[in-house]
Z-matrix of the N, CA and C atoms (Angstrom, degrees):
N
C 1 1.452
C 2 1.509 1 108.89
N 3 1.309 2 117.41 1 134.70
C 4 1.451 3 122.83 2 177.75
C 5 1.514 4 109.04 3 -102.17
N 6 1.317 5 116.11 4 136.47
C 7 1.453 6 121.55 5 176.82
C 8 1.526 7 106.68 6 -109.00
N 9 1.324 8 117.32 7 125.19
C 10 1.453 9 120.63 8 179.81
C 11 1.518 10 108.51 9 -85.68
N 12 1.335 11 115.94 10 116.60
C 13 1.452 12 121.88 11 178.36
C 14 1.526 13 108.00 12 -97.22
N 15 1.324 14 116.48 13 179.43
C 16 1.471 15 118.67 14 176.16
C 17 1.514 16 109.10 15 -58.66
N 18 1.321 17 116.15 16 164.02
C 19 1.460 18 120.51 17 -177.13
C 20 1.528 19 110.01 18 -53.87
N 21 1.325 20 118.11 19 113.11
C 22 1.463 21 120.47 20 -176.69
C 23 1.528 22 113.51 21 -68.72
N 24 1.336 23 116.78 22 -17.33
C 25 1.467 24 120.08 23 -178.03
C 26 1.525 25 112.75 24 -87.70
N 27 1.321 26 116.78 25 1.86
C 28 1.449 27 121.05 26 172.70
C 29 1.520 28 114.28 27 99.28
N 30 1.342 29 116.12 28 167.54
C 31 1.460 30 121.69 29 -175.46
C 32 1.529 31 114.31 30 -68.63
N 33 1.323 32 118.51 31 -21.80
C 34 1.468 33 121.13 32 179.85
C 35 1.527 34 111.74 33 -79.10
N 36 1.340 35 117.03 34 -14.85
C 37 1.458 36 122.51 35 -176.30
C 38 1.518 37 108.12 36 -82.73
N 39 1.325 38 116.18 37 87.87
C 40 1.463 39 120.84 38 -176.92
C 41 1.520 40 109.69 39 -122.24
N 42 1.322 41 117.37 40 148.11
C 43 1.470 42 119.99 41 178.44
C 44 1.531 43 110.87 42 -58.05
N 45 1.311 44 115.14 43 143.44
C 46 1.463 45 120.62 44 177.40
C 47 1.518 46 111.59 45 131.50
N 48 1.321 47 114.19 46 -168.81
C 49 1.467 48 121.34 47 -177.69
C 50 1.518 49 110.00 48 -95.73
N 51 1.325 50 116.16 49 137.14
C 52 1.466 51 123.11 50 179.25
C 53 1.512 52 108.53 51 -131.35
N 54 1.321 53 116.39 52 149.81
C 55 1.463 54 120.05 53 176.70
C 56 1.524 55 111.88 54 79.75
N 57 1.311 56 115.30 55 -164.38
C 58 1.469 57 122.82 56 -176.51
C 59 1.519 58 109.73 57 -108.87
N 60 1.296 59 116.48 58 89.18
C 61 1.468 60 119.96 59 -179.34
C 62 1.528 61 109.78 60 -69.62
N 63 1.331 62 117.06 61 136.79
C 64 1.461 63 119.65 62 174.51
C 65 1.528 64 110.65 63 -66.30
N 66 1.312 65 116.88 64 171.91
C 67 1.475 66 121.60 65 -176.36
C 68 1.520 67 112.70 66 -54.57
N 69 1.310 68 118.52 67 -32.46
C 70 1.458 69 122.13 68 -178.01
C 71 1.510 70 114.33 69 -79.21
N 72 1.329 71 118.41 70 -1.97
C 73 1.468 72 121.69 71 -178.57
C 74 1.505 73 111.22 72 109.41
N 75 1.313 74 115.94 73 178.51
C 76 1.465 75 121.26 74 -176.79
C 77 1.518 76 111.62 75 -60.69
N 78 1.326 77 115.16 76 138.57
C 79 1.460 78 120.65 77 178.15
C 80 1.517 79 112.78 78 -81.91
N 81 1.351 80 116.09 79 -17.72
C 82 1.458 81 120.96 80 -178.37
C 83 1.525 82 108.67 81 -137.11
N 84 1.306 83 115.98 82 136.51
C 85 1.460 84 123.17 83 173.05
C 86 1.517 85 106.85 84 -118.44
N 87 1.323 86 117.14 85 138.13
C 88 1.460 87 120.19 86 -178.84
C 89 1.519 88 110.24 87 -139.81
N 90 1.326 89 114.21 88 147.12
C 91 1.463 90 121.00 89 175.06
C 92 1.520 91 108.02 90 -152.78
N 93 1.324 92 115.39 91 155.92
C 94 1.469 93 117.61 92 174.15
C 95 1.516 94 108.41 93 -118.87
N 96 1.320 95 113.66 94 148.35
C 97 1.456 96 120.84 95 -176.10
C 98 1.534 97 109.20 96 -81.23
N 99 1.324 98 116.24 97 119.59
C 100 1.457 99 121.71 98 179.29
C 101 1.532 100 108.67 99 -93.91
N 102 1.330 101 116.65 100 129.71
C 103 1.461 102 120.78 101 177.00
C 104 1.520 103 114.81 102 73.95
N 105 1.325 104 117.09 103 16.66
C 106 1.459 105 121.04 104 -179.32
C 107 1.535 106 110.55 105 -74.42
N 108 1.315 107 116.82 106 132.72
C 109 1.455 108 121.46 107 174.42
C 110 1.520 109 108.86 108 -83.00
N 111 1.332 110 116.82 109 126.58
C 112 1.460 111 122.92 110 177.58
C 113 1.525 112 107.57 111 -126.50
N 114 1.317 113 116.59 112 122.17
C 115 1.462 114 121.71 113 178.13
C 116 1.529 115 107.94 114 -118.83
N 117 1.317 116 115.81 115 124.50
C 118 1.462 117 120.12 116 176.25
C 119 1.521 118 108.31 117 -90.96
N 120 1.328 119 115.97 118 126.67
C 121 1.461 120 122.41 119 -177.53
C 122 1.510 121 109.02 120 -121.63
N 123 1.319 122 116.26 121 131.87
C 124 1.477 123 121.32 122 178.22
C 125 1.516 124 109.05 123 -132.76
N 126 1.320 125 116.02 124 120.62
C 127 1.468 126 120.75 125 -179.98
C 128 1.516 127 110.76 126 -64.09
N 129 1.322 128 115.45 127 141.45
C 130 1.464 129 119.96 128 173.02
C 131 1.527 130 108.12 129 -73.24
N 132 1.325 131 118.22 130 160.76
C 133 1.470 132 120.46 131 -176.80
C 134 1.527 133 112.45 132 -50.88
N 135 1.344 134 114.97 133 129.04
C 136 1.467 135 121.28 134 177.80
C 137 1.513 136 114.50 135 79.39
N 138 1.320 137 118.95 136 4.50
C 139 1.468 138 121.35 137 -174.13
C 140 1.534 139 114.11 138 -112.25
N 141 1.323 140 118.81 139 8.35
C 142 1.473 141 121.09 140 -176.07
C 143 1.528 142 112.06 141 -59.31
N 144 1.308 143 117.38 142 -46.26
C 145 1.471 144 120.04 143 -178.72
C 146 1.529 145 110.52 144 -66.02
N 147 1.312 146 117.38 145 -42.35
C 148 1.467 147 120.92 146 178.24
C 149 1.531 148 110.88 147 -64.41
N 150 1.322 149 116.55 148 -35.80
C 151 1.468 150 120.45 149 177.33
C 152 1.515 151 110.46 150 -63.73
N 153 1.331 152 117.90 151 -46.35
C 154 1.471 153 120.51 152 178.43
C 155 1.532 154 110.56 153 -59.12
N 156 1.330 155 117.04 154 -40.25
C 157 1.465 156 120.57 155 178.76
C 158 1.531 157 110.81 156 -65.43
N 159 1.331 158 116.82 157 -39.98
C 160 1.469 159 120.40 158 179.09
C 161 1.522 160 111.87 159 -66.38
N 162 1.330 161 117.14 160 -39.93
C 163 1.465 162 120.29 161 178.17
C 164 1.525 163 111.23 162 -68.03
N 165 1.332 164 116.46 163 -35.56
C 166 1.472 165 119.72 164 176.78
C 167 1.522 166 110.06 165 -66.51
N 168 1.323 167 117.39 166 -43.98
C 169 1.472 168 120.87 167 -179.10
C 170 1.527 169 111.36 168 -64.72
N 171 1.332 170 116.95 169 -40.81
C 172 1.462 171 120.20 170 -175.52
C 173 1.529 172 113.49 171 -81.02
N 174 1.333 173 116.71 172 -38.26
C 175 1.473 174 120.27 173 -171.08
C 176 1.522 175 114.69 174 -125.95
N 177 1.334 176 117.41 175 -0.53
C 178 1.460 177 120.53 176 179.72
C 179 1.514 178 114.37 177 73.69
N 180 1.322 179 117.63 178 18.04
C 181 1.468 180 121.37 179 -178.34
C 182 1.511 181 110.36 180 -77.52
N 183 1.318 182 115.58 181 126.64
C 184 1.472 183 121.99 182 175.56
C 185 1.516 184 107.69 183 -96.90
N 186 1.303 185 116.63 184 92.78
C 187 1.465 186 121.08 185 -179.44
C 188 1.510 187 109.27 186 -104.61
N 189 1.325 188 115.29 187 142.35
C 190 1.465 189 120.89 188 179.71
C 191 1.514 190 111.24 189 -77.83
N 192 1.293 191 115.52 190 -151.66
C 193 1.463 192 122.41 191 -174.31
C 194 1.525 193 113.08 192 -75.78
N 195 1.316 194 117.02 193 17.69
C 196 1.455 195 119.25 194 176.99
C 197 1.499 196 113.79 195 83.80
N 198 1.307 197 117.01 196 22.82
C 199 1.461 198 119.40 197 177.17
C 200 1.530 199 108.53 198 -95.55
N 201 1.327 200 117.43 199 152.25
C 202 1.463 201 119.44 200 -177.97
C 203 1.519 202 113.77 201 -56.53
N 204 1.313 203 118.64 202 -26.69
C 205 1.459 204 120.26 203 -179.53
C 206 1.523 205 112.51 204 -78.06
N 207 1.327 206 117.89 205 -2.55
C 208 1.457 207 121.42 206 -176.22
C 209 1.523 208 109.94 207 -118.02
N 210 1.302 209 116.88 208 72.38
C 211 1.441 210 122.44 209 179.02
C 212 1.512 211 109.25 210 -112.02
N 213 1.309 212 115.77 211 170.15
C 214 1.452 213 122.55 212 175.38
C 215 1.519 214 107.35 213 -125.47
N 216 1.316 215 117.61 214 165.90
C 217 1.460 216 120.19 215 -174.15
C 218 1.523 217 112.47 216 -53.74
N 219 1.315 218 118.59 217 -39.14
C 220 1.460 219 121.45 218 -178.21
C 221 1.514 220 113.41 219 -107.74
N 222 1.332 221 116.93 220 17.43
C 223 1.468 222 121.57 221 177.28
C 224 1.517 223 108.53 222 -146.35
N 225 1.303 224 116.78 223 98.13
C 226 1.453 225 121.33 224 -179.30
C 227 1.527 226 108.62 225 -92.62
N 228 1.317 227 116.35 226 117.44
C 229 1.450 228 121.35 227 -179.84
C 230 1.524 229 109.13 228 -77.60
N 231 1.328 230 116.42 229 124.63
C 232 1.450 231 121.24 230 179.94
C 233 1.522 232 112.34 231 -108.53
N 234 1.308 233 117.30 232 2.31
C 235 1.456 234 123.14 233 179.28
C 236 1.521 235 108.39 234 166.33
N 237 1.315 236 118.12 235 173.51
C 238 1.462 237 120.39 236 179.89
C 239 1.539 238 111.87 237 -56.82
N 240 1.325 239 115.69 238 118.28
C 241 1.461 240 120.56 239 178.86
C 242 1.520 241 114.52 240 71.33
N 243 1.328 242 117.92 241 16.35
C 244 1.462 243 121.80 242 -178.38
C 245 1.525 244 109.54 243 -125.55
N 246 1.342 245 115.50 244 131.30
C 247 1.459 246 120.48 245 -175.87
C 248 1.519 247 111.10 246 -140.48
N 249 1.328 248 115.49 247 149.97
C 250 1.448 249 122.20 248 164.52
C 251 1.513 250 105.85 249 -103.83
N 252 1.320 251 117.19 250 112.53
C 253 1.462 252 121.85 251 179.22
C 254 1.520 253 108.41 252 -95.40
N 255 1.310 254 117.25 253 130.17
C 256 1.468 255 120.28 254 -177.85
C 257 1.525 256 110.40 255 -118.10
N 258 1.340 257 114.01 256 143.71
C 259 1.458 258 120.19 257 173.82
C 260 1.520 259 115.49 258 78.52
N 261 1.314 260 117.52 259 12.49
C 262 1.476 261 120.82 260 179.76
C 263 1.517 262 110.01 261 -111.26
N 264 1.316 263 116.82 262 147.33
C 265 1.449 264 122.43 263 176.18
C 266 1.530 265 109.60 264 -62.52
N 267 1.331 266 116.11 265 129.94
C 268 1.466 267 120.88 266 -176.42
C 269 1.523 268 111.42 267 -58.99
N 270 1.329 269 117.03 268 -45.53
C 271 1.470 270 120.22 269 -179.22
C 272 1.527 271 110.99 270 -62.81
N 273 1.331 272 117.12 271 -38.00
C 274 1.469 273 120.56 272 178.94
C 275 1.522 274 111.05 273 -65.96
N 276 1.332 275 116.95 274 -39.23
C 277 1.471 276 119.72 275 177.75
C 278 1.522 277 109.96 276 -65.18
N 279 1.321 278 117.11 277 -45.94
C 280 1.467 279 120.52 278 -179.97
C 281 1.527 280 110.92 279 -60.84
N 282 1.328 281 116.78 280 -40.31
C 283 1.465 282 120.32 281 178.13
C 284 1.522 283 110.94 282 -66.33
N 285 1.329 284 116.92 283 -39.32
C 286 1.470 285 120.70 284 -177.75
C 287 1.527 286 112.12 285 -67.45
N 288 1.331 287 117.62 286 -38.63
C 289 1.458 288 119.55 287 -176.31
C 290 1.524 289 112.50 288 -86.80
N 291 1.326 290 116.86 289 -19.69
C 292 1.462 291 120.76 290 176.81
C 293 1.512 292 113.39 291 47.15
N 294 1.327 293 115.91 292 -126.70
C 295 1.470 294 119.75 293 -179.34
C 296 1.524 295 112.47 294 -96.27
N 297 1.328 296 116.94 295 17.65
C 298 1.468 297 121.45 296 177.97
C 299 1.521 298 112.61 297 -84.86
N 300 1.340 299 115.41 298 -23.31
C 301 1.463 300 119.11 299 -172.60
C 302 1.516 301 110.14 300 -155.77
N 303 1.325 302 113.96 301 165.59
C 304 1.456 303 120.82 302 170.24
C 305 1.517 304 106.88 303 -94.10
N 306 1.319 305 116.57 304 138.54
C 307 1.469 306 121.81 305 179.47
C 308 1.514 307 108.30 306 -130.85
N 309 1.337 308 116.17 307 122.49
C 310 1.464 309 121.54 308 -176.41
C 311 1.527 310 109.06 309 -126.90
N 312 1.328 311 115.36 310 130.51
C 313 1.470 312 120.85 311 177.22
C 314 1.523 313 109.07 312 -70.22
N 315 1.327 314 116.39 313 118.00
C 316 1.477 315 122.39 314 179.29
C 317 1.523 316 111.22 315 -112.98
N 318 1.326 317 116.98 316 17.71
C 319 1.465 318 121.26 317 -175.64
C 320 1.516 319 113.13 318 -58.23
N 321 1.322 320 116.95 319 -37.12
C 322 1.462 321 119.16 320 178.26
C 323 1.511 322 111.54 321 -99.02
N 324 1.334 323 117.43 322 1.56
C 325 1.455 324 121.10 323 -179.01
C 326 1.514 325 113.87 324 -104.04
N 327 1.332 326 117.65 325 -15.89
C 328 1.467 327 121.25 326 -179.98
C 329 1.523 328 109.92 327 -132.21
N 330 1.319 329 114.25 328 156.14
C 331 1.461 330 122.28 329 177.92
C 332 1.515 331 107.54 330 -125.22
N 333 1.330 332 117.18 331 135.54
C 334 1.465 333 120.78 332 173.45
C 335 1.524 334 108.69 333 -104.93
N 336 1.322 335 113.94 334 123.60
C 337 1.467 336 121.07 335 176.23
C 338 1.524 337 107.01 336 -114.55
N 339 1.328 338 117.36 337 127.71
C 340 1.456 339 122.05 338 176.22
C 341 1.520 340 107.88 339 -101.73
N 342 1.327 341 115.68 340 124.65
C 343 1.466 342 121.45 341 177.03
C 344 1.519 343 107.63 342 -118.99
N 345 1.315 344 116.15 343 137.72
C 346 1.459 345 119.70 344 -178.58
C 347 1.525 346 109.76 345 -150.64
N 348 1.315 347 115.29 346 169.41
C 349 1.455 348 121.31 347 176.56
C 350 1.512 349 112.54 348 123.75
N 351 1.322 350 116.46 349 170.02
C 352 1.459 351 120.52 350 -174.42
C 353 1.528 352 113.95 351 -65.22
N 354 1.338 353 118.28 352 -21.13
C 355 1.469 354 120.21 353 -178.82
C 356 1.532 355 112.87 354 -104.11
N 357 1.335 356 117.90 355 9.25
C 358 1.457 357 119.58 356 -174.46
C 359 1.530 358 112.69 357 -63.96
N 360 1.322 359 118.31 358 -38.04
C 361 1.466 360 120.22 359 179.24
C 362 1.529 361 111.02 360 -64.53
N 363 1.336 362 117.22 361 -40.13
C 364 1.468 363 120.61 362 177.96
C 365 1.521 364 110.59 363 -66.25
N 366 1.322 365 116.63 364 -39.15
C 367 1.464 366 120.92 365 178.14
C 368 1.528 367 111.02 366 -61.58
N 369 1.335 368 116.28 367 -52.70
C 370 1.463 369 120.22 368 -177.24
C 371 1.525 370 112.00 369 -66.25
N 372 1.326 371 117.73 370 -29.47
C 373 1.467 372 121.05 371 179.62
C 374 1.527 373 112.26 372 -64.94
N 375 1.316 374 117.27 373 -17.61
C 376 1.457 375 120.00 374 -179.53
C 377 1.517 376 112.48 375 -63.80
N 378 1.327 377 117.74 376 -28.80
C 379 1.456 378 118.87 377 -177.53
C 380 1.522 379 114.75 378 -143.00
N 381 1.312 380 118.18 379 -10.76
C 382 1.463 381 121.24 380 179.76
C 383 1.526 382 109.61 381 -77.35
N 384 1.334 383 118.61 382 127.65
C 385 1.462 384 120.80 383 -178.40
C 386 1.526 385 114.39 384 -80.03
N 387 1.324 386 117.79 385 0.69
C 388 1.453 387 122.07 386 -177.41
C 389 1.521 388 110.83 387 -102.30
N 390 1.323 389 116.76 388 150.08
C 391 1.462 390 120.99 389 175.97
C 392 1.528 391 108.23 390 -87.80
N 393 1.306 392 115.75 391 89.07
C 394 1.458 393 121.53 392 -175.37
C 395 1.516 394 113.26 393 -67.49
N 396 1.324 395 117.09 394 -22.43
C 397 1.465 396 120.70 395 -178.56
C 398 1.528 397 111.54 396 -63.12
N 399 1.304 398 118.09 397 -25.64
C 400 1.456 399 122.13 398 -178.10
C 401 1.534 400 112.94 399 -85.87
N 402 1.298 401 117.48 400 -8.84
C 403 1.465 402 120.17 401 -176.39
C 404 1.519 403 111.84 402 -78.98
N 405 1.330 404 117.33 403 136.08
C 406 1.464 405 118.80 404 170.69
C 407 1.535 406 110.07 405 -77.82
N 408 1.312 407 116.91 406 159.63
C 409 1.463 408 120.06 407 174.18
C 410 1.518 409 107.89 408 -58.74
N 411 1.332 410 117.13 409 135.15
C 412 1.460 411 122.06 410 -178.14
C 413 1.518 412 113.87 411 98.34
N 414 1.330 413 117.00 412 -6.98
C 415 1.469 414 119.84 413 179.48
C 416 1.515 415 110.26 414 -79.57
N 417 1.321 416 115.43 415 152.59
C 418 1.463 417 121.49 416 178.56
C 419 1.507 418 109.63 417 -142.53
N 420 1.322 419 115.81 418 159.41
C 421 1.451 420 120.21 419 178.46
C 422 1.528 421 107.82 420 -161.06
N 423 1.302 422 116.16 421 145.01
C 424 1.459 423 122.06 422 172.24
C 425 1.518 424 107.58 423 -98.56
N 426 1.310 425 116.44 424 127.59
C 427 1.465 426 120.98 425 -179.42
C 428 1.518 427 107.65 426 -152.50
N 429 1.319 428 116.48 427 -137.30
C 430 1.457 429 120.26 428 176.96
C 431 1.521 430 109.54 429 -142.28
N 432 1.315 431 113.81 430 169.08
C 433 1.453 432 123.31 431 -178.27
C 434 1.511 433 104.53 432 -150.04
N 435 1.317 434 118.86 433 113.29
C 436 1.479 435 121.31 434 -176.35
C 437 1.525 436 111.13 435 59.03
N 438 1.276 437 118.48 436 35.09
C 439 1.469 438 124.33 437 -175.30
C 440 1.520 439 112.13 438 65.01
N 441 1.310 440 117.15 439 19.15
C 442 1.459 441 124.20 440 176.00
C 443 1.526 442 106.98 441 -106.06
N 444 1.332 443 117.51 442 129.13
C 445 1.451 444 119.91 443 176.79
C 446 1.524 445 109.33 444 -59.11
N 447 1.329 446 115.13 445 135.59
C 448 1.470 447 119.98 446 -174.39
C 449 1.531 448 108.99 447 -150.09
N 450 1.327 449 115.65 448 137.16
C 451 1.465 450 120.43 449 171.87
C 452 1.528 451 106.30 450 -105.49
N 453 1.324 452 115.14 451 133.25
C 454 1.469 453 122.38 452 -178.60
C 455 1.526 454 109.36 453 -110.55
N 456 1.325 455 116.50 454 139.00
C 457 1.459 456 121.73 455 173.81
C 458 1.516 457 107.87 456 -134.81
N 459 1.326 458 117.38 457 124.14
C 460 1.471 459 120.57 458 179.50
C 461 1.520 460 108.46 459 -85.52
N 462 1.307 461 115.05 460 102.39
C 463 1.475 462 122.82 461 -176.86
C 464 1.520 463 112.08 462 -75.92
N 465 1.341 464 116.93 463 -37.34
C 466 1.466 465 122.04 464 -178.83
C 467 1.510 466 109.15 465 -152.73
N 468 1.314 467 116.06 466 -178.16
C 469 1.469 468 120.04 467 -178.05
C 470 1.523 469 111.60 468 -55.59
N 471 1.327 470 117.92 469 -41.83
C 472 1.466 471 122.65 470 179.27
C 473 1.526 472 111.02 471 -122.44
N 474 1.324 473 117.51 472 40.88
C 475 1.462 474 120.93 473 -176.72
C 476 1.520 475 111.45 474 -146.98
N 477 1.345 476 115.87 475 131.83
C 478 1.449 477 121.71 476 -179.50
C 479 1.521 478 109.72 477 -133.90
N 480 1.334 479 116.40 478 144.14
C 481 1.455 480 122.90 479 167.47
C 482 1.512 481 106.48 480 -100.01
N 483 1.328 482 115.95 481 132.94
C 484 1.463 483 121.69 482 176.95
C 485 1.523 484 107.41 483 -119.40
N 486 1.314 485 116.69 484 128.89
C 487 1.453 486 122.74 485 179.09
C 488 1.518 487 108.57 486 -109.82
N 489 1.331 488 116.75 487 117.95
C 490 1.465 489 120.98 488 179.66
C 491 1.519 490 108.58 489 -126.48
N 492 1.325 491 115.82 490 156.61
C 493 1.453 492 120.88 491 176.10
C 494 1.525 493 109.80 492 -64.56
N 495 1.325 494 116.16 493 139.46
C 496 1.469 495 120.49 494 -177.90
C 497 1.516 496 111.87 495 -57.84
N 498 1.326 497 118.59 496 -35.42
C 499 1.464 498 119.68 497 -178.31
C 500 1.525 499 112.89 498 -68.42
N 501 1.342 500 116.93 499 -16.17
C 502 1.467 501 120.98 500 176.79
C 503 1.526 502 112.15 501 -105.01
N 504 1.308 503 117.42 502 -0.74
C 505 1.468 504 121.00 503 -172.43
C 506 1.520 505 112.80 504 -63.04
N 507 1.331 506 118.51 505 -37.82
C 508 1.462 507 119.20 506 -178.73
C 509 1.529 508 110.23 507 -66.09
N 510 1.325 509 118.21 508 -43.12
C 511 1.465 510 120.90 509 176.47
C 512 1.530 511 109.83 510 -60.14
N 513 1.313 512 115.98 511 -43.03
C 514 1.462 513 121.37 512 179.26
C 515 1.532 514 110.05 513 -62.24
N 516 1.330 515 117.06 514 -47.73
C 517 1.464 516 121.51 515 -179.75
C 518 1.515 517 112.77 516 -61.11
N 519 1.331 518 117.37 517 -41.72
C 520 1.461 519 120.60 518 178.19
C 521 1.519 520 110.90 519 -65.34
N 522 1.347 521 116.78 520 -41.12
C 523 1.466 522 119.28 521 177.29
C 524 1.520 523 110.38 522 -61.18
N 525 1.320 524 116.03 523 -44.19
C 526 1.465 525 120.40 524 -177.66
C 527 1.532 526 111.40 525 -61.24
N 528 1.323 527 117.22 526 -42.51
C 529 1.465 528 120.48 527 177.29
C 530 1.528 529 110.65 528 -62.01
N 531 1.307 530 117.27 529 -44.69
C 532 1.469 531 121.73 530 -178.04
C 533 1.534 532 111.32 531 -69.31
N 534 1.331 533 116.62 532 -49.11
C 535 1.465 534 121.38 533 -173.66
C 536 1.527 535 112.97 534 -69.01
N 537 1.308 536 116.97 535 -25.43
C 538 1.473 537 120.00 536 -178.14
C 539 1.522 538 112.46 537 -92.46
N 540 1.333 539 118.18 538 1.07
C 541 1.463 540 121.16 539 -175.88
C 542 1.529 541 111.66 540 -56.86
N 543 1.324 542 118.16 541 -38.88
C 544 1.474 543 120.17 542 -178.21
C 545 1.530 544 112.83 543 -68.97
N 546 1.333 545 117.08 544 -23.06
C 547 1.464 546 121.09 545 -178.09
C 548 1.527 547 112.20 546 -96.81
N 549 1.324 548 115.45 547 -20.64
C 550 1.449 549 120.54 548 -170.52
C 551 1.520 550 109.01 549 85.01
N 552 1.324 551 116.39 550 129.98
C 553 1.465 552 121.38 551 -178.30
C 554 1.515 553 109.33 552 -124.37
N 555 1.302 554 115.83 553 128.11
C 556 1.457 555 122.02 554 173.97
C 557 1.519 556 107.42 555 -106.27
N 558 1.327 557 116.40 556 115.07
C 559 1.458 558 121.74 557 179.84
C 560 1.518 559 108.38 558 -96.72
N 561 1.326 560 115.46 559 125.68
C 562 1.457 561 120.54 560 -179.79
C 563 1.492 562 112.25 561 -102.50
């Protein structure tokens, strides 16, 4: 069950246009997922392959060898045998993984922000230590953002999902509003 709390990105994070959009419109669009179920799953020692098989059987997820570059839309790999599963019932995930993995509901502990648009790579390059330009669509990686732990998932050519801890979400949201001012930011 997901509990919707106040806007985790802070009081300044309001729908509409922010910053100085160029003539063609905002260079970055951002939104955060409200009420999204997020379950963190970590395989127990020696169980990574069995975990991938269990997730495939239960949810149809085609996950690779557990590398960050092998994620699926609703399963972001954050390390070998470690995933953030989104949009799945917590009890169903726990039942599917059984004694193969630990499964913890992170729905109120993490926030997913989707950023997209023609300027998104330039925006993220301001503080992301990873070269996102080299990533294929579907790639994921756990790293940091402003010294805040962050999981990245490349949803599309110009679209990324960023997962940050809820306690850091307001700092993240304020940075995003400030850093995207030159590109124009449309908050949905």
